[in-house]
MIPALUM-639298 format. One line per 2 residues: number of its first residue (from 0); for each residue y, z negated, x of N, C-alpha, C. Coordinates in nm, 3 decimals. Each point is the difference from the previous one (the first is absolute). Last residue first. Layout:
// residues N
NUM> Y,Z,X,Y,Z,X,Y,Z,X  ...
//
This chain:
// residues 304
303> 5.207,6.742,14.128,0.128,0.033,-0.050,0.070,-0.080,-0.102  -0.321,-0.204,0.367,-0.008,0.035,-0.147,0.101,0.065,-0.043
301> -0.118,-0.065,0.517,0.038,-0.086,-0.081,0.001,0.126,-0.130  -0.309,0.058,0.434,0.120,0.039,-0.081,0.044,-0.079,-0.104
299> -0.341,-0.103,0.438,-0.019,-0.014,-0.181,0.144,0.023,-0.005  -0.127,-0.138,0.417,0.013,0.157,-0.031,-0.042,0.038,-0.165
297> 0.000,-0.467,0.135,0.116,0.066,0.095,-0.025,0.127,-0.023  -0.146,-0.252,-0.435,-0.091,0.001,0.153,0.122,0.045,0.069
295> 0.111,-0.309,-0.448,-0.034,0.205,0.064,-0.109,-0.075,0.136  0.186,-0.365,-0.269,-0.146,0.022,-0.046,-0.001,0.170,0.104
293> 0.389,-0.445,0.082,-0.036,0.109,-0.096,-0.165,0.052,0.030  0.282,-0.417,0.129,-0.023,0.108,0.099,-0.002,0.144,-0.040
291> 0.321,-0.358,-0.249,-0.172,0.028,0.070,-0.024,0.107,0.026  0.448,-0.309,-0.016,-0.045,0.081,-0.020,-0.191,0.046,0.032
289> 0.244,-0.545,-0.060,0.042,0.134,0.068,-0.065,0.125,-0.051  0.181,-0.256,-0.368,-0.154,-0.041,0.106,0.073,0.066,0.110
287> 0.382,-0.209,-0.298,-0.093,0.139,-0.002,-0.104,-0.078,0.137  0.218,-0.419,-0.227,0.072,0.096,0.131,-0.115,0.140,-0.038
285> 0.198,-0.353,-0.389,-0.131,0.010,0.092,0.022,0.092,0.087  0.301,-0.209,-0.287,-0.016,-0.032,0.140,-0.081,0.072,0.043
283> 0.270,0.176,-0.480,-0.085,-0.145,0.047,-0.024,0.003,0.182  0.302,0.200,-0.363,-0.062,0.124,0.095,-0.168,-0.073,-0.006
281> 0.337,-0.274,-0.200,-0.075,0.084,-0.139,-0.034,0.146,0.130  0.237,-0.309,0.208,-0.103,-0.063,-0.023,-0.081,0.029,-0.110
279> 0.440,0.138,0.309,-0.159,0.056,0.014,-0.125,-0.058,-0.093  0.487,-0.133,0.055,-0.094,-0.006,0.105,-0.109,0.025,0.017
277> 0.294,0.050,-0.376,-0.106,-0.132,-0.022,-0.054,-0.003,0.192  0.367,0.267,-0.356,0.004,-0.027,0.124,-0.057,-0.130,0.024
275> 0.110,0.488,-0.312,-0.135,-0.143,-0.012,0.014,-0.034,0.163  0.280,0.303,-0.394,-0.007,0.015,0.152,-0.043,-0.170,0.011
273> 0.046,0.348,-0.428,-0.077,-0.108,0.032,0.046,-0.019,0.165  0.292,0.354,-0.333,-0.031,0.021,0.112,-0.093,-0.206,0.012
271> 0.351,0.241,-0.310,-0.140,0.020,-0.047,-0.119,-0.037,0.104  0.433,0.216,0.192,0.011,-0.068,-0.141,-0.154,-0.014,-0.032
269> 0.298,0.179,0.508,-0.144,-0.062,-0.088,0.032,-0.027,-0.114  0.325,0.171,0.293,-0.092,0.139,-0.044,-0.120,-0.109,-0.045
267> 0.350,-0.249,0.218,0.076,0.070,-0.073,-0.068,0.091,-0.091  -0.053,-0.410,0.264,-0.103,0.087,-0.020,0.040,0.063,-0.123
265> 0.238,-0.341,0.202,0.000,0.088,0.101,-0.089,0.109,-0.025  0.174,-0.422,-0.263,0.096,0.101,0.087,-0.062,0.095,0.080
263> -0.297,-0.290,-0.216,0.110,-0.001,-0.139,0.080,0.069,0.108  -0.385,-0.056,0.170,-0.004,0.077,-0.111,0.042,0.041,-0.068
261> 0.068,-0.253,0.407,-0.033,0.136,0.020,0.008,0.103,-0.142  0.016,-0.501,0.029,0.138,0.076,0.042,0.008,0.171,0.019
259> -0.397,-0.268,-0.075,0.080,-0.004,-0.160,0.135,0.094,0.086  -0.272,-0.074,0.298,-0.088,0.149,-0.030,0.132,-0.058,-0.146
257> 0.114,-0.317,0.320,0.009,0.149,0.054,-0.041,0.098,-0.126  -0.127,-0.445,-0.072,0.127,-0.003,-0.050,0.065,0.140,0.048
255> -0.426,-0.127,0.108,-0.002,0.015,-0.179,0.149,0.043,-0.010  -0.051,-0.227,0.405,-0.075,0.168,-0.034,-0.030,0.049,-0.132
253> 0.162,-0.434,0.143,0.121,0.130,0.043,-0.082,0.107,-0.018  -0.272,-0.357,-0.117,0.092,0.015,-0.115,0.104,0.108,0.048
251> -0.464,-0.002,0.214,0.121,-0.062,0.014,0.054,0.022,-0.102  -0.551,0.055,0.007,0.142,0.080,0.065,0.084,-0.109,-0.021
249> -0.484,-0.115,0.143,0.039,0.051,-0.084,0.172,0.049,-0.029  -0.459,0.061,0.345,0.131,-0.070,-0.068,0.025,0.034,-0.083
247> -0.329,0.312,0.216,0.016,-0.164,0.060,0.049,-0.083,-0.025  -0.013,0.501,-0.066,0.078,-0.055,0.047,-0.024,-0.141,0.075
245> -0.290,0.191,-0.311,-0.018,0.129,0.161,0.142,-0.070,0.071  -0.218,-0.260,-0.386,0.088,0.048,0.039,0.002,0.089,0.090
243> -0.419,-0.268,-0.138,0.027,0.098,-0.092,0.115,0.089,-0.002  -0.097,-0.367,0.310,-0.098,0.119,-0.002,0.041,0.099,-0.111
241> 0.237,-0.398,-0.054,0.023,0.051,0.090,-0.068,0.113,0.071  -0.126,-0.266,-0.397,0.172,0.081,0.008,0.018,0.106,0.109
239> -0.368,-0.323,0.034,-0.076,0.177,-0.056,0.158,0.025,-0.046  0.098,-0.406,0.201,-0.127,0.107,0.092,0.012,0.112,-0.075
237> 0.138,-0.348,-0.212,0.105,0.063,0.072,-0.045,0.051,0.093  -0.288,-0.183,-0.249,0.068,0.071,-0.095,0.116,0.070,0.079
235> -0.274,-0.309,0.230,-0.101,0.139,0.015,0.098,0.055,-0.098  0.193,-0.418,0.058,-0.007,0.083,0.100,-0.094,0.121,0.007
233> 0.222,-0.195,-0.443,-0.114,-0.084,0.062,-0.007,0.107,0.115  0.392,-0.092,-0.331,-0.078,0.101,0.032,-0.117,-0.115,0.086
231> 0.402,-0.132,-0.187,-0.129,-0.026,-0.072,-0.096,0.051,0.077  0.435,0.118,0.122,-0.044,-0.141,0.026,-0.111,-0.092,-0.066
229> 0.171,0.433,-0.176,-0.032,-0.003,0.168,-0.038,-0.121,0.070  0.195,-0.031,-0.430,-0.133,0.125,0.001,-0.073,-0.008,0.122
227> 0.418,-0.196,-0.061,-0.088,-0.119,-0.019,-0.118,0.063,0.028  0.374,0.226,0.277,-0.004,0.002,-0.133,-0.124,-0.123,-0.037
225> 0.129,0.158,0.408,0.172,-0.019,-0.040,-0.079,-0.016,-0.179  -0.243,0.387,0.279,0.034,-0.125,0.054,0.151,-0.075,-0.102
223> -0.209,0.335,-0.281,-0.019,-0.042,0.144,0.009,-0.122,0.054  0.132,0.305,-0.381,-0.145,-0.062,-0.027,-0.067,0.016,0.092
221> 0.495,-0.095,-0.034,-0.035,0.075,-0.116,-0.203,-0.016,-0.067  0.246,-0.113,0.442,0.081,-0.098,-0.100,0.018,0.086,-0.123
219> -0.176,0.308,0.352,0.026,-0.136,0.054,0.085,-0.024,-0.122  -0.287,0.381,-0.105,0.141,-0.041,0.025,-0.044,-0.131,0.055
217> -0.363,0.390,-0.126,0.015,-0.141,0.033,0.113,0.015,0.057  0.032,0.417,-0.254,-0.130,-0.071,-0.020,0.059,-0.125,0.062
215> 0.307,0.357,-0.309,-0.009,-0.101,0.106,-0.154,-0.031,0.020  0.281,0.377,-0.234,-0.139,-0.059,-0.023,-0.014,-0.060,0.147
213> 0.471,0.250,-0.226,-0.100,-0.051,0.077,-0.076,-0.106,-0.016  0.257,0.464,-0.245,-0.094,-0.133,0.002,-0.020,0.001,0.116
211> 0.394,0.278,-0.262,-0.127,-0.015,0.069,-0.017,-0.170,0.039  0.365,0.391,-0.251,-0.067,-0.101,-0.037,-0.138,0.002,0.092
209> 0.567,0.256,-0.055,-0.150,-0.046,0.052,-0.082,-0.117,-0.023  0.395,0.324,-0.192,0.042,-0.144,0.011,-0.205,0.024,0.060
207> 0.267,0.352,-0.162,0.067,-0.093,0.070,-0.041,-0.086,0.050  -0.201,0.326,-0.281,-0.007,0.029,0.151,0.057,-0.120,0.095
205> -0.251,-0.176,-0.377,0.029,0.160,0.092,0.069,0.042,-0.031  -0.212,-0.421,-0.199,0.148,-0.017,0.071,0.003,0.162,0.088
203> -0.374,-0.060,-0.259,0.107,-0.044,-0.112,0.101,0.023,0.089  -0.344,0.107,0.247,-0.047,0.093,-0.093,0.151,-0.064,-0.023
201> -0.152,-0.355,0.221,0.084,0.123,0.043,0.007,0.122,-0.049  -0.203,-0.335,-0.208,0.151,-0.078,0.029,0.054,0.141,0.086
199> -0.488,0.016,-0.100,0.116,0.019,-0.101,0.110,-0.001,-0.035  -0.289,-0.128,0.384,0.021,0.125,-0.042,0.066,0.036,-0.107
197> -0.010,-0.422,0.138,0.046,0.076,0.122,0.034,0.106,-0.065  -0.304,-0.244,-0.300,0.154,-0.014,-0.013,0.098,0.092,0.093
195> -0.468,-0.060,0.091,0.026,0.079,-0.141,0.150,0.042,0.000  -0.136,-0.325,0.337,0.015,0.157,0.064,-0.017,0.126,-0.115
193> -0.076,-0.511,-0.103,0.175,0.034,0.053,0.016,0.160,0.031  -0.453,-0.209,-0.155,0.119,0.052,-0.100,0.163,0.086,0.023
191> -0.361,-0.315,0.286,-0.050,0.167,-0.039,0.053,0.081,-0.076  0.142,-0.458,0.050,0.050,0.095,0.128,-0.089,0.134,0.007
189> -0.130,-0.347,-0.314,0.159,0.025,-0.042,0.033,0.068,0.152  -0.431,-0.097,-0.031,0.033,0.096,-0.072,0.129,0.043,-0.043
187> -0.100,-0.360,0.340,-0.069,0.140,0.032,0.007,0.077,-0.104  0.106,-0.428,-0.119,0.113,0.062,0.095,-0.044,0.139,0.079
185> -0.317,-0.207,-0.263,0.106,0.018,-0.136,0.143,0.048,0.145  -0.461,-0.152,0.131,0.038,0.142,-0.035,0.128,0.027,-0.080
183> 0.024,-0.312,0.496,-0.062,0.013,-0.162,-0.012,0.137,-0.122  0.050,-0.132,0.585,0.060,0.092,-0.122,-0.132,-0.040,-0.111
181> -0.066,-0.210,0.438,0.193,-0.032,-0.031,0.056,0.100,-0.172  -0.500,-0.027,0.255,0.067,-0.205,-0.017,0.142,0.108,-0.054
179> -0.201,0.374,0.078,-0.121,-0.103,-0.117,0.119,-0.144,0.011  -0.004,0.380,0.364,0.150,-0.026,-0.069,-0.094,-0.077,-0.127
177> -0.339,0.170,0.285,0.075,-0.109,0.049,0.146,-0.036,-0.056  -0.342,0.232,-0.307,0.038,0.001,0.139,0.082,-0.125,0.046
175> 0.135,0.069,-0.491,-0.164,0.068,0.120,0.061,0.005,0.095  0.263,-0.050,-0.483,-0.073,-0.109,0.076,-0.112,0.025,0.073
173> 0.327,0.391,-0.039,-0.005,-0.075,-0.085,-0.101,-0.111,0.039  0.191,0.419,0.225,-0.098,-0.101,0.036,-0.074,-0.055,-0.076
171> 0.383,0.277,-0.109,-0.085,0.063,0.068,-0.124,-0.100,0.034  0.377,-0.203,-0.154,0.036,0.150,-0.077,-0.147,0.072,0.018
169> 0.160,-0.327,0.311,-0.056,-0.031,-0.102,-0.056,0.065,-0.125  0.345,0.062,0.332,-0.160,0.099,-0.015,-0.112,-0.099,-0.041
167> 0.508,-0.018,-0.168,-0.102,-0.021,0.158,-0.103,0.062,-0.034  0.569,0.087,-0.086,-0.129,-0.036,-0.045,-0.063,-0.082,0.090
165> 0.508,0.170,-0.131,-0.040,-0.101,0.093,-0.126,-0.016,-0.104  0.400,0.362,-0.057,-0.094,-0.093,-0.025,-0.109,-0.014,0.093
163> 0.493,0.230,-0.059,-0.078,-0.081,0.114,-0.112,-0.080,-0.077  0.441,0.364,-0.130,-0.035,-0.069,-0.042,-0.156,-0.013,0.130
161> 0.494,0.253,0.020,-0.086,-0.019,-0.006,-0.134,-0.128,-0.063  0.484,0.347,0.191,-0.038,-0.044,-0.127,-0.173,-0.023,-0.023
159> 0.341,0.248,0.292,-0.019,-0.186,0.048,0.033,-0.033,-0.139  0.088,0.427,0.025,-0.113,0.010,0.102,-0.035,-0.176,0.039
157> 0.465,0.091,-0.188,-0.110,0.119,0.029,-0.114,-0.023,0.078  0.393,-0.324,-0.298,-0.093,0.020,0.114,-0.084,0.139,0.013
155> 0.188,-0.191,-0.414,0.086,0.104,0.078,-0.052,0.000,0.120  -0.218,-0.253,-0.415,0.048,-0.022,0.112,0.071,0.154,0.030
153> -0.254,-0.066,-0.425,0.175,-0.001,0.032,0.022,-0.030,0.108  -0.434,-0.021,-0.055,-0.008,0.149,-0.025,0.197,0.005,0.001
151> -0.245,-0.463,0.034,-0.026,0.124,0.101,0.091,0.132,-0.013  -0.027,-0.297,-0.322,0.164,-0.070,0.058,-0.032,0.124,0.179
149> -0.282,0.031,-0.378,0.068,0.058,-0.047,0.149,-0.032,0.116  -0.480,-0.147,0.090,0.042,0.115,-0.021,0.136,0.039,-0.010
147> -0.118,-0.473,0.010,0.058,0.045,0.118,0.017,0.144,-0.027  -0.259,-0.244,-0.337,0.148,-0.042,0.037,0.063,0.118,0.083
145> -0.440,0.024,-0.076,0.048,0.084,-0.095,0.162,-0.075,0.004  -0.283,-0.153,0.376,0.018,0.118,-0.008,0.047,0.045,-0.128
143> -0.090,-0.457,0.021,0.095,0.034,0.098,0.054,0.193,0.023  -0.363,-0.187,-0.271,0.101,-0.005,-0.060,0.135,-0.008,0.128
141> -0.414,0.087,0.088,0.010,0.104,-0.077,0.152,-0.049,-0.050  -0.248,-0.273,0.297,0.071,0.111,0.059,0.066,0.107,-0.100
139> -0.200,-0.363,-0.155,0.113,-0.023,0.035,0.068,0.096,0.070  -0.438,-0.004,-0.149,0.111,0.036,-0.101,0.145,-0.053,0.053
137> -0.385,-0.001,0.314,0.024,0.119,-0.038,0.109,0.015,-0.115  -0.156,-0.439,0.240,0.001,0.132,0.110,0.027,0.141,-0.047
135> 0.074,-0.355,-0.257,0.080,-0.074,0.100,-0.031,0.164,0.107  -0.302,-0.106,-0.401,0.184,-0.002,-0.030,0.095,0.001,0.108
133> -0.484,0.019,0.035,0.084,0.127,-0.055,0.118,0.002,-0.036  -0.216,-0.436,0.187,0.003,0.122,0.084,0.047,0.136,-0.044
131> 0.009,-0.403,-0.269,0.059,0.004,0.073,-0.025,0.096,0.109  -0.277,-0.032,-0.335,0.112,0.107,-0.061,0.118,-0.024,0.107
129> -0.386,-0.178,0.170,-0.045,0.112,-0.016,0.177,0.017,-0.099  -0.056,-0.451,0.109,0.039,0.112,0.098,-0.049,0.113,-0.011
127> -0.008,-0.403,-0.330,0.115,0.097,-0.011,0.016,0.093,0.136  -0.318,-0.343,-0.016,-0.029,0.048,-0.126,0.132,0.136,-0.051
125> -0.205,-0.274,0.425,0.088,0.129,-0.058,0.023,0.033,-0.064  -0.209,-0.446,0.065,0.173,0.050,0.078,0.034,0.089,0.007
123> -0.448,-0.114,-0.183,0.156,-0.057,-0.108,0.163,0.066,0.083  -0.469,0.252,0.152,0.064,-0.117,0.003,0.118,-0.029,-0.080
121> -0.183,0.425,0.030,-0.074,-0.098,-0.142,0.005,-0.096,0.035  0.125,0.309,0.273,0.055,0.038,-0.064,-0.023,-0.110,-0.122
119> -0.137,-0.087,0.468,-0.058,0.098,-0.084,0.178,0.003,-0.072  0.075,-0.150,0.471,-0.115,-0.029,-0.035,0.001,0.114,-0.153
117> 0.390,-0.107,0.374,-0.015,-0.015,-0.173,-0.139,-0.061,-0.063  0.043,0.105,0.479,0.105,-0.112,-0.044,0.001,-0.016,-0.198
115> -0.268,0.336,0.223,-0.022,-0.078,0.114,0.065,-0.109,-0.079  0.119,0.403,-0.223,-0.149,-0.100,-0.057,-0.050,-0.097,0.134
113> 0.543,0.111,-0.100,-0.153,0.108,0.081,-0.087,-0.138,-0.026  0.380,0.244,-0.351,-0.057,-0.145,0.099,-0.110,0.054,0.082
111> 0.494,0.251,-0.098,-0.113,0.013,-0.033,-0.096,-0.148,0.104  0.460,0.317,-0.145,-0.039,-0.140,0.002,-0.159,0.000,0.002
109> 0.528,0.297,0.048,-0.183,-0.013,-0.045,0.009,-0.113,-0.007  0.415,0.313,0.167,-0.051,-0.097,-0.072,-0.109,0.030,-0.111
107> 0.322,0.290,0.299,-0.045,-0.102,0.074,-0.026,-0.107,-0.104  0.208,0.507,-0.017,-0.050,-0.056,-0.096,-0.109,-0.103,0.053
105> 0.509,0.203,0.146,-0.147,-0.020,0.053,-0.060,-0.070,-0.055  0.411,0.349,-0.084,-0.093,-0.137,-0.088,-0.123,0.007,0.124
103> 0.536,0.223,0.045,-0.170,0.030,0.041,-0.035,-0.148,-0.079  0.482,0.147,-0.104,-0.076,0.114,0.079,-0.168,-0.002,0.016
101> 0.403,-0.178,-0.332,-0.099,-0.065,0.046,-0.024,0.081,0.088  0.466,-0.158,-0.277,-0.083,0.051,0.045,-0.141,-0.036,0.047
99> 0.387,-0.243,-0.085,0.083,0.113,-0.069,-0.133,0.120,-0.010  0.040,-0.495,0.211,0.011,0.085,0.043,0.025,0.111,-0.023
97> 0.046,-0.357,-0.273,0.033,-0.064,0.086,-0.009,0.094,0.137  -0.131,0.057,-0.461,0.164,-0.024,-0.007,0.022,-0.049,0.168
95> -0.440,0.193,-0.119,0.109,0.059,-0.003,0.154,-0.038,0.003  -0.357,-0.290,0.063,-0.006,0.108,0.137,0.105,0.137,-0.060
93> -0.119,-0.288,-0.370,0.064,-0.088,0.114,0.048,0.079,0.110  -0.274,0.169,-0.366,0.163,-0.054,-0.025,0.033,-0.049,0.145
91> -0.402,0.024,0.044,0.019,0.151,0.007,0.164,-0.038,-0.017  -0.215,-0.351,-0.105,-0.004,0.027,0.163,0.052,0.068,0.010
89> -0.134,-0.097,-0.410,0.128,-0.058,0.022,-0.001,0.014,0.169  -0.345,0.195,-0.169,0.091,0.044,-0.136,0.146,-0.036,0.101
87> -0.387,-0.176,0.119,0.001,0.079,0.070,0.112,0.107,-0.029  -0.112,-0.385,-0.293,0.066,0.005,0.169,0.014,0.041,0.104
85> -0.224,0.110,-0.408,0.133,-0.081,-0.089,0.068,-0.020,0.156  -0.485,0.142,-0.026,0.113,0.121,-0.003,0.176,-0.031,-0.018
83> -0.420,-0.299,0.301,0.079,-0.003,-0.156,0.113,0.121,-0.006  -0.263,-0.053,0.389,-0.113,0.021,-0.079,0.069,-0.012,-0.105
81> 0.205,-0.131,0.348,0.022,0.148,0.008,-0.098,0.072,-0.084  0.310,-0.499,0.063,-0.144,0.051,-0.015,-0.008,0.154,-0.057
79> 0.417,-0.294,0.258,-0.082,0.147,-0.049,-0.123,0.005,-0.020  0.489,-0.193,0.274,-0.125,-0.063,-0.062,-0.036,0.146,-0.128
77> 0.294,0.102,0.466,0.014,-0.024,-0.170,-0.131,-0.073,0.000  0.259,0.154,0.402,-0.135,-0.027,-0.022,-0.001,-0.074,-0.122
75> 0.338,0.348,0.271,-0.033,-0.061,-0.097,-0.112,-0.030,0.002  0.353,0.231,0.396,-0.081,-0.030,-0.040,-0.017,-0.075,-0.165
73> 0.362,0.223,0.199,-0.092,0.055,0.079,-0.162,-0.040,-0.067  0.500,-0.121,-0.127,-0.083,0.058,-0.084,-0.106,0.049,0.077
71> 0.389,-0.264,0.176,-0.030,0.121,0.052,-0.113,0.097,-0.137  0.134,-0.484,-0.005,0.107,0.086,-0.057,-0.045,0.147,0.020
69> -0.455,-0.292,0.009,0.194,-0.026,0.057,0.065,0.093,-0.072  -0.565,-0.199,0.065,0.085,0.060,-0.131,0.141,-0.044,0.070
67> -0.406,0.019,0.380,0.118,-0.084,-0.091,0.071,0.082,-0.115  -0.444,0.007,0.306,0.080,0.110,-0.049,0.090,-0.092,-0.104
65> -0.225,-0.267,0.282,-0.020,0.099,0.091,0.134,0.113,-0.086  -0.129,-0.378,-0.218,0.087,-0.063,0.114,0.041,0.145,0.096
63> -0.310,0.045,-0.378,0.168,-0.003,-0.023,0.074,-0.071,0.072  -0.464,0.076,0.037,0.040,0.079,-0.012,0.160,0.003,-0.002
61> -0.209,-0.399,-0.009,0.001,0.086,0.131,-0.001,0.141,0.044  -0.067,-0.214,-0.374,0.099,-0.106,-0.016,0.013,0.108,0.138
59> -0.337,0.087,-0.206,0.104,0.050,-0.052,0.111,-0.040,0.069  -0.395,-0.175,0.092,0.031,0.173,0.069,0.151,0.083,0.000
57> -0.209,-0.454,-0.238,0.074,-0.029,0.189,0.048,0.140,0.031  -0.131,0.030,-0.444,0.137,-0.081,-0.017,-0.005,-0.016,0.167
55> -0.347,0.276,-0.273,-0.014,-0.002,0.118,0.171,-0.082,0.057  -0.054,0.294,-0.420,-0.024,-0.076,0.000,0.015,-0.066,0.191
53> 0.236,0.367,-0.208,-0.046,-0.087,-0.165,-0.063,-0.139,0.104  0.348,0.446,0.102,-0.055,-0.093,0.053,-0.038,-0.067,-0.142
51> 0.286,0.514,0.201,-0.035,-0.130,-0.126,-0.137,-0.071,0.082  0.358,0.289,0.242,-0.130,-0.074,-0.001,0.001,-0.084,-0.076
49> 0.324,0.367,0.198,-0.040,-0.021,-0.145,-0.108,-0.083,0.016  0.341,0.241,0.380,-0.166,-0.042,-0.012,0.026,-0.093,-0.154
47> 0.284,0.398,0.360,0.049,-0.082,-0.089,-0.112,-0.059,-0.129  0.029,0.207,0.533,-0.039,0.068,-0.143,0.055,-0.124,-0.068
45> -0.001,0.123,0.507,0.115,-0.009,-0.105,-0.024,0.024,-0.171  -0.302,-0.027,0.430,0.060,0.106,-0.009,0.143,0.010,-0.120
43> -0.300,-0.384,0.099,0.067,0.049,0.145,0.052,0.140,-0.019  -0.185,-0.190,-0.373,0.065,-0.046,0.006,0.071,0.046,0.189
41> -0.390,0.151,-0.167,0.089,0.039,-0.081,0.154,-0.023,0.014  -0.367,-0.242,0.181,-0.050,0.146,0.077,0.125,0.102,-0.111
39> -0.058,-0.457,-0.127,0.027,0.014,0.191,0.083,0.119,0.022  -0.290,-0.064,-0.448,0.077,0.007,-0.007,0.149,0.000,0.134
37> -0.491,0.031,0.029,0.084,0.076,-0.045,0.163,0.034,-0.030  -0.277,-0.388,0.117,-0.016,0.111,0.152,0.076,0.127,-0.068
35> -0.063,-0.329,-0.330,0.115,-0.074,0.113,0.009,0.140,0.110  -0.370,0.037,-0.284,0.114,0.022,-0.108,0.172,-0.070,0.117
33> -0.482,-0.095,0.147,0.124,0.133,0.020,0.065,0.063,-0.064  -0.130,-0.535,-0.012,0.040,0.148,0.118,-0.009,0.102,0.042
31> 0.212,-0.239,-0.443,-0.125,-0.014,0.078,-0.018,0.068,0.086  0.341,0.024,-0.307,-0.008,-0.193,0.037,-0.087,-0.009,0.109
29> 0.125,0.400,-0.242,0.023,-0.006,0.120,-0.009,-0.120,0.098  -0.148,0.227,-0.457,-0.055,-0.049,0.101,0.037,-0.036,0.120
27> 0.254,0.404,-0.379,-0.054,-0.136,0.074,-0.139,-0.033,0.068  0.407,0.335,0.009,-0.080,-0.018,0.063,-0.052,-0.172,-0.048
25> 0.363,0.434,-0.017,-0.081,-0.095,-0.100,-0.115,-0.023,0.077  0.483,0.234,0.188,-0.115,-0.007,0.009,-0.124,-0.079,-0.096
23> 0.493,0.325,0.147,-0.083,-0.076,-0.064,-0.123,-0.057,-0.017  0.350,0.180,0.414,-0.109,0.078,-0.116,-0.041,-0.147,-0.087
21> 0.275,-0.019,0.359,0.044,0.025,-0.091,-0.045,0.021,-0.101  -0.045,0.221,0.513,0.036,-0.075,-0.060,0.044,-0.025,-0.212
19> -0.259,0.314,0.239,-0.092,-0.100,-0.053,0.136,-0.104,-0.067  -0.034,0.538,-0.006,0.101,-0.113,0.053,-0.047,-0.144,-0.023
17> -0.160,0.560,-0.040,-0.011,-0.098,-0.090,0.098,-0.124,0.139  -0.078,0.602,-0.184,0.066,-0.134,0.103,0.005,-0.147,-0.042
15> -0.263,0.527,-0.067,0.041,-0.165,-0.096,0.029,-0.068,0.108  -0.144,0.440,0.092,0.138,0.018,-0.072,0.010,-0.120,-0.055
13> -0.449,0.051,0.237,0.100,0.125,0.042,0.116,-0.011,-0.061  -0.269,-0.454,0.056,-0.051,0.130,-0.076,0.090,0.124,0.060
11> 0.253,-0.406,0.103,-0.135,-0.095,-0.096,-0.037,0.202,-0.047  0.352,-0.192,0.370,-0.027,0.109,-0.086,-0.128,-0.052,-0.044
9> 0.425,-0.326,0.193,-0.141,0.096,0.024,-0.030,0.054,-0.092  0.396,-0.407,0.200,-0.039,0.141,-0.089,-0.087,0.063,0.042
7> 0.028,-0.545,0.236,0.054,0.184,-0.049,-0.007,0.082,-0.139  0.027,-0.580,0.013,-0.148,0.132,0.067,0.106,0.156,-0.035
5> 0.159,-0.571,0.104,0.029,0.135,-0.062,-0.111,0.107,0.061  -0.057,-0.525,-0.102,-0.042,0.086,0.102,0.065,0.150,-0.110
3> -0.058,-0.589,-0.127,0.099,0.126,-0.029,-0.028,0.091,0.130  -0.201,-0.394,-0.170,-0.056,0.096,0.076,0.056,0.110,-0.016
1> 0.082,-0.587,-0.082,0.049,0.181,-0.023,-0.056,0.069,0.080  -0.097,-0.546,-0.159,-0.007,0.118,0.129,0.028,0.142,-0.080
//
């Protein structure tokens, strides 16, 4: 199934033209629902997509049916362990041969064991979980950026070069409050470090390449409905999440895709910025109380 829809020329910023058609996007994690929604959003405007895959074989097979690798060189879904420097180097060599360059990196790569599913790090089944969370959530992002930066700099596309790091509000919540069943300590620590990378890379890549971060709250298929963790919650735990979230629901993958597309192609005067998309979870869901009547008498002047 192809997603080719022509998109008109538009202006990004005061002088920077940007044409979505034929931009080359590197997007890991496209086999899963959020990554798939991002892939579809970019495919709608004619982007060429490089979508490395590693695990989730059934999801990978479905991705390859939807985005077939054919002679048109629109899509490529190579096998690649993004924790391996050697495999990442080979990925970029292949990207260069097949597509000639790169315009956008969507750093949508992470791994976090939900405590409600995995339990303690001390459990034998979790012997490698701590290292896995850092290697995937943090180190893989760094490997991709290091290889992508020279290729992004070499791109001649004015105003259309960007990096978007995907992170989680686990960076802010830790394993506490209604979010505790979902966010482990290692996953939280790794996500807290992403902001440091976003800001450092924004300085390093400026002025021609923008680097921003999208910090996600509870999204369906990620930390919400459609996951083993959500199914394992008690009703009161789900209700507590709803009460904490002013919008009263989880986000949708398509909503994430729109935010990613905005940061990658339209946020022409944003770099080093963290955009939080959590339905208001970090604000909390407590309603403000009514204004008190005050203690001033009716004829008493207010203090200056």
